[in-house]
N, C-alpha and C positions, 0 to 999 in steps of 0.2 A: 547608416549601418543598422542591420537588423539587431534588435535587442529582445525579440520575442513578441508573441501575440499580446501579452499583458504589460507591455513596457510602460504604459501610462497609468498603471494601477499601483497604489501603495497599500501594503498589508502590514498591520501591526499584529504580531503573533505573541500571545500571552501564554500559550500552552507549554507543557513539559512532557518529557518522555516521547511517546510515539504518535498518538492519534492527531493531536493538534500540530506538532512539528512536521509530520509527514504531509499533512494538508498544506502547510506552509512551503514545504519542499516542492510539491507539485506546482503550486502557484508561482514560486520563484523560478523553477525550471522553465516555465512558460513566459518569463520575462518580468514578473511583478517585482517591485522593490519591497522586499520583505525585511521588516525591522523586528528583530526578535528581542523581546524584553525578558531578561533573566534576573533572578535574585542576586543581589550583590555578593561577591566573593564566591559563593558556592556554585552559582549558575544552575543550568539545567542538569538534572541527574543523568541525562542521556550522555553527557560528556564522559561518563565512566562506564557506559554499557558496552557490551560486545564480548566476543570470545577472544582468547589469546592475551598475551601480556600487554600488548599495545592496543588501546581502545580506539579503533579506527572507524567504528560505525558512525560516530558523530560527524565524520568528514563527509558522509553522504547526506544525512538528514539535515545538516545545518549549512549545506552549500547554498550559494546565492542569497545569503542572509547577512545583515549587519546586526551586530549585537550591541544592545545598550543594557545597562543595569538599572533597576529601580526596585525599591522595597515597597511592594504593594500592600504591606501590612501597616503602613503608617500613612497618615493623611497627606504628608508632603509627597510621598511616592505616588499615591493615587492621583493627586492633582497634576503631577508631572506627566503621568501616563495619559491622563485625560486630555492634556494639551497635545500630546503626540497623536492620540486618536482623532483629534480634530483635523489633522492633516491627512487622514487615511481614507481610503475607499472601503477597506475590509478589515474587520477584526476577527481573529481566529483565537479560540480558547477551548481548553478541554479540562477545566477544573470541575470539581463537584458542583452540581447545580446549587445555586444560592450564593456561591463564593463571590461572583462579580457583584451581585446585589449587596452583599455585606461590605464590599469595598466602595460602594457608591458608584459602580460602573455597570449597573444592570441595563438591559436593553431599553427599559422604559425611560430611564434617565438619558441614555446616550442618544436614542432615536428622537427624543423630544428636542434635543439640542442639535443633533446632526442627522436630520431626516434622510440624508443620502446614504448613510452608513449601512453596510451589509455585515451582519454579525453571524459568524459560523460557530456554533456551539456543539462540541462533541462530548458525550458523557456515556456512562454505562447504561442507563435506562431511559434517557431522555429528560427533558425539562419538566414534564408533568407526569402524573400517575402516582400510585401508592409506593413505588420503588424509587422514585426520582431522587430522593435524598440519600440513597444508599451509595456507598463507595463501589466503584466498578472498574475492573481491569479487562483487557482484551480477552483473556482466557475465560473470564466469567461470561462475557458476551458470547463467546464461541459455544460455551456449555448451554446457556439458555436459548441461544438462537438455533440450536439443533446440530451444530457442526461436530462437537466433540463426541456425541453419542455414536455417530455413524463412522468415525475414523478409527481404524485399527483392525486387529484380527478378532473374529467373532468369539474366540475362547479366552480373550484377555480384556482387561479394563480399557476404557476409551483412551485413545492416544491423542497427541497434539501434532500439529505441523511444526517444522523446525524454525518457523518464523512467526511473527506476531500478526497473523492474518486478520484477526478481529479488529485490531487497531488500524491496520492499513486499509482494510475495507471501509471502515468508518471514515477515515481521512479522505478516501477517494470519493465517497458519497458526499462528504462535506465540500470537497473541491467542486464536484459537479453542481452542487447547490449554489455555490458562489458564482460559478459561471452563468447558471440560469438566472440568478438574481441580478447579475450585472446586465444581462440582456433586458430584463424587466425594467431596471433602473434607467437604462438608455431610453426607454419608451415613456416612462412615467416620472422619472426623477426621484423615485422613492426607494429607499433601502428596505431591508426586512431581516428577519431572523431565520437562520437555517438550524434546525434541531436534528442532529444526527446521533442516534443512539447505537451503542455497540451491538446490542442484541438484535436490533432491527436490521442493521447493516448485514449481519450474518444471516438472519432470517431471509433477507431478500435473495440470497443466492442458493437457497435450499431447494430449488427446482420444484418437483412435485410432491415434496415431503408432506405438506399439510393437506392438499386436496386428495392425495392418495388415502390418507387416513379418513378424511371427511366422507369420501365416497365409498371406500371399500373396507375401512377399518384396518388398513395396512400400515404397520409401523416398520419403517426402514431400520435395518439392523447393520451392524458392522460386517463388512464383507472383504476385508483385507485389501488386496491389490486390484480387485475387480469391482465393477458395478454390476450388481445382480441382474442377469437377463440381457446384458450388453456384451456380445461376444462375436468374434474374438477381439479383446482389447485388454492386453496385459503385458507384463514384462517377462520375457523369455530368456532362458540361459543359452549362451553360445559357448564355444570353446574357450574364449578369452574374455568373457564379460557378459553383461546383461543388455538386452535390446528390447525396446518398446515397439509393439506392432498394434495398430488400430485398424482392423478390417471388419468392423461391425456394421456392415451394410451388405446387402445381397450381392451387388456387383463387385464390391471389394473382396468379399469372401471368394468369389469365383476366381478373381485374379490371384489371390493368395494361394488357392488350391493349385492353379497353374504354375505359380512360382515354385511351389513345393514339388512340382512334377507329379502331382496327384490330381489331375483335372477332374477325374470322376467324383472327387469329394465335393466339387462345386454343386453338383446336382443330387448328392446323397440326401435323401429325405431327412436324415438326422441333423443336417446342417444347412440345407438349401434356403431356409427362410429365417427371418429374424427371430421369430418365436421358437422355432426348432433349435436354433443355436443357443438360445437362452436356456432352454430345457436341458440341453446336453453340454452346458458350458464347461464343466469340469473335465469331461473326457475330450472335448475339443481342445482345451488348453493343454492337456497332457499330450495330445497328438502333435500339436504345433511345437511344444517344448522338446519333444523327442527329436523332431526334425532340426530345430535350431542348434541343439547340442552337437550335431554332426558338422557344424559350420562355424567359421569365425564371424566376428561382427562385420568385418569388411565384406565378406561374402553375402551375408544376409542383407546388408545395406545396399549392395549392388543389385541384388534381386528385387528388393522392395522398390528401388528407384526405377529399375527397368519395367516393373509392372504397375507403376504409379499407385503404390500403396502407402498411406501415411505411416511412417515409422521413424525411429531415431534412437540414438544412443541415450543412455541415462547419464546425464552430465553432472560432473562436479566442477568446481571453479577452474582447475587446470585444463579441463577439456574445453570449457568455454573460451579461455584465453588462447588456446591453440587452434580453434575452429576457424576456417577461412571465411565462412559466412558471417560469423560474428565480426571478424576483422573487416570484411568488405562493407558492412553496414555500420561499422563503428558503434556496435551495440555496447561495447566496453571502451571507455575512454580513459585517458591518463590526465589527472588533475595535479597541478603543482600546489601541494598543501603547505601550510606554514609550519606544521609540527612534524610532518613525516616526509617532506619532499614529494617526488613524483609518486602518485598513488592511483592504481587502477580501480575503477568503479563503474557501475552501470551508467549508461548515458541517460538522456532525457527522452521520455516517451509520452504520448505517441509522437509521430513525426509530422511536421507541418511543411507543406511545399513552399510556402512563401515566408512564414515567420517561425522558423524552427527554434525549438528550445535549446538552450545552451547552459553550460556552467560558466558564468561570468566572473565569479569570485569564489575562492575556497571558503570553507567553514571558518568562522572566527576562532582564532586560537585561544583567546582569553576572554573572560567575562567582561562585558562593557567595553570591548575593544573600540567601538565606534561612538562612544559617548560624546566626545568632543565634536566629531563630524556631524552626527545626527542632531544632538541637542543644540549645537551651534547653528547648523544649517536650517533646521526646521523651527526651532523655538527661540533662536537668537540669544542663547545663553553664552556668556563669555567665560574665560578660564577661571576668573575669580569666583564666579557663581557656581561653576562646576566643582571647584575645590571646596567650597562651603557645603554643597550638597553631599560631597564625599565624606567630609569631616562629620557630618550629622548622621551618616549611615543611610542616607536616602538613595544614593547611587553607588 
């Protein structure tokens, strides 16, 4: 039975909140056995995050994981987790740099004893450099990496996305690092450290922002719903809602002009070339918006499909759940959770033809839910030993 591409990989996750746990989620979705270490009683603060009265975000980020509890602030807890790490291929953490070292679990110590181990470290500024010991959150990484400054309307302060993109980008780069390191280890037998910084992960997706300044002194500014000079590519108003059209290529623009029943605009010198459309972006957007306002979203959708123009509705959750394409590809799945029963959430991506990712187990409902299973299975601890550790506040 397929259990995923990483079914023979064990991950110990020491992280909290988003960056470390999202990396663990990605690895778990691909089949890895992810053992999440949480502080006794309180657990990962992520258990209480999310919007609405019922905190269901945990059900996504903690799926495919087993929860054990361990107090890493005491020697007994550190020793216990060290024994757990001895059974693992990968260690994931997103504490402030120096924390693992303070606990006697730094890479120098672990790699000396377990040279096969791959250690993925996610932090605000990286493990080195003058800012490395500063506290860092995703939003700060987004600000320093260049994201926040260019998001929003030009006459307003910088905006943020509605999700923690800095954290999830860093987790994704951390996951990619783990996969590459596993490949190297298969060849050499040696593990290594992956150092993923929040600000650098954001910086990586900033396209031409740095070279544009270096070459031309150009500083990108906030431009609202458009990318300056890339036209037409915007959200336009229909009779019954908003619709995204991306026809920012010469051939696509000609097809859009034909769809609008204005084929002459395709060769109009104001719009015929990429540079011309960029120079006349505002008036072009106004022209298209005036046209879409005369039509429903279904009518625009049919025209865009008939003319092979990239376009689509601006979806919210209910739109996604109702969409037949989402349904056909099972992009949203239903997971039987312990706390909330059947719960719809995003599936595992990307898709593998031979070893697809799956949700094999729901998020652990309680902290340390798998203490007996994991500590017994991997470390050979019996019920009496576990009871003693619990009484001491170690687990």
